[in-house]
C-alpha positions in Angstrom: 72.5 118.3 105.6 70.4 122.0 105.7 67.2 122.0 105.8 67.1 125.5 104.5 68.7 124.5 101.3 66.6 124.3 98.2 66.4 121.0 96.7 64.5 121.6 94.0 62.2 119.0 92.9 63.9 116.5 95.2 61.9 115.9 98.7 64.1 116.2 101.9 63.0 112.7 103.6 63.9 110.7 100.3 67.2 112.2 100.2 68.0 112.0 104.2 65.4 109.1 105.1 65.7 109.3 108.7 68.0 112.4 108.9 70.5 110.3 108.1 72.5 110.1 104.3 72.4 107.7 101.9 75.2 105.8 99.5 73.0 105.6 96.6 72.5 108.9 95.5 71.5 109.6 91.8 73.7 112.5 89.7 70.1 114.5 89.6 70.0 114.7 93.2 73.3 115.4 94.1 73.7 118.1 91.5 70.3 119.4 93.9 72.3 119.1 97.2 74.0 121.9 99.2 78.1 122.1 99.4 77.6 121.2 102.9 76.0 118.2 101.9 78.6 116.8 99.1 81.6 118.2 101.4 80.4 115.4 104.0 79.6 112.7 101.8 83.0 113.4 100.2 85.2 113.3 103.1 83.0 109.5 103.6 84.4 108.2 100.6 88.1 109.7 101.1 87.4 107.8 104.5 86.3 104.3 102.4 89.7 104.8 100.1 89.0 107.2 98.0 91.2 110.0 98.5 90.8 111.5 94.7 87.1 112.2 95.6 86.0 116.1 95.3 83.2 118.0 96.5 81.6 118.1 92.9 78.4 116.4 92.1 79.6 114.3 89.4 82.9 113.4 91.5 81.1 111.9 94.2 78.4 109.8 91.9 81.2 108.6 90.0 82.8 107.2 93.5 79.4 106.2 95.5 79.1 104.1 92.2 82.8 102.6 93.0 82.0 102.4 96.7 78.4 100.2 95.9 80.2 97.9 93.7 82.9 96.5 96.5 80.1 96.8 99.3 77.6 94.8 96.8 79.1 91.8 97.1 75.8 89.5 97.5 73.2 89.0 94.8 70.4 91.1 96.4 70.4 93.6 99.0 69.3 92.6 102.6 65.8 93.5 103.3 66.6 94.3 107.1 69.4 94.7 109.8 69.5 91.2 110.9 69.3 89.7 107.0 72.6 92.1 106.8 74.2 91.0 109.6 73.7 87.5 108.6 75.2 88.0 105.1 78.2 89.8 106.5 79.0 86.4 108.9 78.6 84.2 105.8 80.7 86.3 104.2 83.5 85.6 106.3 83.1 81.9 106.5 83.4 81.5 103.0 86.4 83.6 103.2 87.7 81.3 106.2 86.9 78.6 104.0 88.9 79.8 101.3 91.9 80.6 102.7 91.9 77.2 104.8 91.6 75.4 101.2 94.4 77.3 100.1 96.8 76.9 103.3 96.3 73.4 102.9 97.8 73.7 99.0 100.5 75.6 100.1 101.3 73.5 102.8 101.2 70.7 100.3 103.8 72.5 98.3 100.9 72.8 95.0 101.2 76.5 96.1 104.3 78.8 96.0 104.2 81.6 99.0 104.0 84.6 96.4 100.7 82.4 94.6 99.4 82.1 98.6 99.7 85.6 99.2 98.4 86.8 95.7 95.1 84.5 96.2 94.8 85.6 99.7 95.0 89.3 98.6 92.1 88.0 96.4 90.1 86.7 99.0 90.2 89.7 101.5 88.4 92.2 101.4 89.1 95.9 102.5 85.5 97.5 102.3 85.6 100.4 104.2 81.8 102.3 104.5 80.4 105.3 105.1 78.8 106.2 108.7 74.8 106.2 108.5 74.9 104.3 105.1 72.6 102.1 104.4 75.0 98.8 105.6 75.0 100.4 109.6 73.9 97.4 110.7 77.4 96.1 110.3 79.2 99.1 111.1 77.2 98.2 114.7 78.0 94.6 114.5 82.0 95.1 114.7 82.2 98.9 116.3 84.0 100.6 113.4 84.2 101.8 109.8 85.4 98.3 107.9 85.7 94.9 108.0 87.9 93.8 110.4 91.2 94.4 109.1 93.8 91.4 109.1 97.0 92.2 111.3 100.7 92.1 110.6 103.2 90.3 112.8 104.3 92.0 116.0 107.6 91.0 115.6 109.3 91.0 112.7 112.0 87.6 112.7 114.1 88.5 110.0 116.7 89.8 111.8 116.9 87.4 114.7 116.5 84.7 111.5 120.0 85.9 109.9 121.8 86.0 113.6 120.5 82.5 113.5 121.6 81.4 110.3 125.1 82.9 110.7 125.1 80.9 114.3 124.1 77.9 112.8 126.4 78.3 109.6 129.4 78.9 112.4 128.8 75.7 114.4 128.9 73.3 110.5 132.4 75.6 110.7 133.2 74.5 114.0 131.6 70.6 113.2 134.1 70.6 110.0 136.6 71.4 112.5 135.5 68.2 114.3 135.6 66.0 111.8 139.5 66.9 110.9 140.9 66.8 114.6 138.7 63.6 115.5 140.0 62.3 111.7 143.5 63.5 112.8 143.6 61.5 116.6 142.1 58.4 114.8 145.1 57.8 112.4 147.5 58.3 115.5 146.2 56.1 117.7 146.0 53.8 114.4 150.0 54.1 113.9 150.4 53.7 117.7 148.6 50.0 117.6 150.0 49.2 114.4 153.6 49.6 116.1 154.7 53.2 114.7 156.2 55.7 116.6 154.2 58.7 117.3 155.9 61.2 120.1 154.4 62.3 123.3 153.9 65.9 121.7 151.9 64.7 119.1 149.3 62.6 121.3 149.1 65.6 123.4 148.4 67.9 120.9 145.6 65.5 119.2 144.0 65.3 122.4 144.0 69.0 123.0 142.7 69.8 119.5 139.7 67.6 120.4 139.2 69.5 123.4 139.6 72.7 121.7 137.3 71.9 119.0 134.6 70.8 121.9 135.1 74.4 123.8 134.4 76.1 120.5 131.6 74.2 119.7 129.8 75.0 123.5 130.3 78.5 123.2 128.7 78.8 120.0 125.6 76.5 120.6 125.4 78.6 124.0 125.2 81.7 121.4 122.9 79.6 119.1 120.6 78.7 122.0 119.8 82.6 123.3 119.2 83.6 119.9 116.7 80.7 119.5 115.0 81.5 122.7 114.6 85.0 122.0 113.4 84.3 118.3 110.9 81.8 119.8 109.6 83.9 122.5 109.0 86.5 119.5 106.9 83.5 117.4 105.0 82.9 120.2 103.8 86.9 120.8 103.2 86.9 117.6 100.8 84.1 117.3 99.2 85.4 120.7 99.1 89.1 118.9 96.8 87.0 116.5 94.4 85.6 119.1 95.8 82.1 118.1 96.6 79.8 121.4 99.6 77.8 120.6 100.2 74.3 122.9 102.6 76.4 125.0 102.7 80.4 125.6 105.7 83.0 125.5 106.8 82.0 128.9 107.4 77.9 128.2 108.9 79.4 124.4 111.8 80.5 127.4 111.7 77.7 130.5 110.5 74.8 128.1 114.4 74.7 126.7 115.9 73.7 130.4 113.4 71.4 132.1 114.8 68.0 132.3 112.9 65.4 129.8 110.2 67.9 128.7 113.0 69.9 127.0 113.2 67.4 124.5 109.4 68.1 123.5 108.6 71.3 124.7 110.8 73.3 121.9 110.1 70.9 119.4 106.3 71.9 119.5 106.6 75.9 120.2 108.3 76.1 117.1 105.8 73.9 115.2 103.0 76.0 116.1 104.8 79.0 115.1 104.7 77.3 111.6 101.5 76.0 111.8 99.1 78.5 113.2 101.3 81.6 111.6 98.4 80.1 108.4 94.6 80.3 108.1 94.8 76.9 107.6 96.4 75.9 111.1 97.6 72.8 109.5 100.8 71.2 108.0 104.0 70.1 109.5 107.6 72.0 108.3 109.4 68.5 107.8 112.7 70.6 107.8 111.9 71.3 111.2 111.2 68.3 112.2 114.2 66.8 110.9 116.7 69.8 112.1 115.2 68.7 115.7 115.3 65.0 115.5 118.5 64.8 114.0 120.3 67.1 116.7 119.1 64.6 119.1 120.4 61.2 117.1 123.9 63.5 116.4 124.2 64.6 120.0 123.4 61.3 121.4 126.0 59.5 118.8 128.8 62.2 120.2 128.2 61.7 124.0 128.2 57.5 123.4 131.4 58.5 122.0 132.9 59.8 125.2 131.8 58.0 127.9 133.9 55.3 127.3 137.8 55.7 126.0 139.9 53.7 128.8 141.7 51.7 126.0 142.9 53.1 122.9 140.6 50.5 121.1 137.9 52.4 122.7 139.3 55.7 122.1 139.6 54.9 117.9 135.6 53.3 118.1 134.7 57.4 120.1 136.4 59.0 117.2 134.5 56.7 114.2 131.1 57.7 116.6 131.7 61.2 116.8 133.0 61.8 113.2 129.1 59.9 112.5 127.4 62.1 115.1 128.9 65.5 113.8 127.7 64.3 110.8 124.7 64.0 111.9 124.7 67.6 113.6 125.7 69.1 110.4 122.9 68.0 109.0 120.7 69.1 111.4 122.1 72.8 111.6 121.4 73.2 107.6 118.0 71.7 107.9 117.4 73.9 111.1 118.7 77.2 108.8 116.1 76.0 106.1 113.0 75.9 108.6 113.7 79.0 111.0 113.7 80.8 107.3 110.7 79.4 106.6 109.0 80.3 109.3 110.2 83.6 109.9 109.0 84.6 106.1 105.2 83.1 107.1 104.9 85.2 110.0 106.3 88.2 107.6 103.5 87.6 104.9 100.7 86.5 107.3 98.2 89.1 107.7 95.8 87.1 110.4 92.5 88.3 112.0 
């Protein structure tokens, strides 16, 4: 603002109340301003997101009107700074309530992720206000020139999700191999029990195949566990980046897998929170993860029970049947875990939370 400039019929104190710019100038007022004034207003509007603004009265007037449409989201303008702060807080409460409602509909399967994202974009504001405007109280409250923007995830989980998917598919392939070798040994044992001739080399090869398949599975499981721990740690770090409060922090996302007894519970809860807290609704259970985690333990118990007692041919034959049942359960577990991991990774990719 330039006190030496001739503003014509317009009063200086009206144009610049308390020495500050307004955000509701008429075209006539803008035409009376100096080029310096127009440059300042143009820069404000560019900061507000209107990058096509020019330092010309008609252009500034047009974008000021556009800005007012975004700012004036309430039926009336606040009469005081206290009232403007209250309205801002009430508006944020309305956004949060609406987002929670949409999140519940999505978690119940009534909205797709794409529909949820569209509605969320409609609800979340992105109003940028020029400094020293009539809404200065809002700037003071949040210490910045805009409504606090939601934050995207700190870590992308997509890459690890792809590696986890590949490792789980490899585990499925190894499980199929195990079903075949356990089935072959079961047939050989039946032949021996029925009195049919089976050579020592055939029996030894059948046992070796079972042992080799188990060794291959252990290697694949170790690779999967390492990837899963890194994935869980990054997912938990994302939650803390969003100022969420998961039940178990980043340290537990690593150590929780190795603690006796608690290892049955902590990993499930870490991944559960990675799904639940990466949403405004803070509700909902990922049933794919629940089914995958429970079936993994059930399958593991069944396989363990199969190898406990192999003192006789009958017990070995029963062990092969139990092992095959457990392996089918673990295949189901691997496939459901793939679904859960990809869903959670997608939720973190799409989430933008306060």
